[in-house]
C-alpha atoms as one frame of an Amber mdcrd trajectory, in Angstrom:
protein
 101.429 113.526  82.526 102.008 111.640  85.754 105.102 112.066  87.883 105.871
 109.324  90.383 108.631 109.807  92.933 109.955 106.864  94.963 112.538 107.156
  97.726 113.539 105.608 101.037 113.855 107.353 104.388 115.240 106.531 107.808
 112.179 106.041 109.985 113.834 107.555 113.066 114.727 110.859 111.402 112.626
 110.985 108.240 115.779 111.793 106.289 115.889 110.652 102.692 118.619 108.120
 101.954 121.027 109.438  99.307 120.769 107.623  96.020 117.484 105.909  96.891
 115.267 108.110  94.740 113.592 107.536  91.407 111.435 109.993  89.472 109.447
 108.427  86.653 106.181 108.441  84.766 106.004 104.652  84.747 103.950 102.963
  87.454 105.647  99.606  86.918 109.133 101.168  87.167 108.087 102.930  90.389
 106.756  99.746  91.993 109.806  97.739  90.888 112.060 100.386  92.433 110.020
 100.409  95.664 110.236  96.621  95.959 114.011  96.681  95.425 114.328  99.517
  97.948 112.417  97.519 100.551 115.012  94.762 100.177 118.004  97.105 100.247
 116.571  99.326 103.023 114.284  97.017 105.028 111.663  98.069 107.553 111.373
  98.933 110.385 114.579 101.024 110.216 113.616 102.399 106.801 110.460 103.205
 104.896 109.934 103.461 101.159 107.715 106.320 100.010 105.795 106.558  96.736
 104.239 109.879  95.733 101.975 110.328  92.723 101.366 113.708  91.129  99.229
 113.922  88.055  95.733 113.625  86.717  93.568 110.924  88.277  92.323 109.853
  84.848  95.906 109.228  83.734  96.449 105.525  82.989  99.539 105.618  85.241
  97.308 106.325  88.252  95.161 103.241  87.650  98.235 101.088  87.022 100.026
 102.404  90.127  96.937 101.786  92.269  96.633  98.206  91.044 100.338  97.388
  91.347 100.713  99.003  94.776  97.731  97.067  96.131  99.009  93.818  94.640
 102.402  94.250  96.346 100.980  95.778  99.554 102.768  99.080  99.010 101.328
 102.407 100.135 101.489 105.564  98.124 100.484 109.170  98.605  98.774 111.450
  96.150  99.866 115.026  95.788 103.051 117.003  95.933 106.524 115.808  95.364
């Protein structure tokens, strides 16, 4: 099962912003949260991070890849 973690950080310090995180298995919920976070915590002072942990054949991985590319969001694969 996929685990997707989305959160925002201060770019100057790399510190996670309290209350900005979401942990889900849904790619669409993760991308929606990232888009809302980019509005609430806009660049360049903040950055929204998306991390994917799970099997690469999981449908959530394909959906996250497609949605992230469509909305020009970056995500990392690996640990949370």
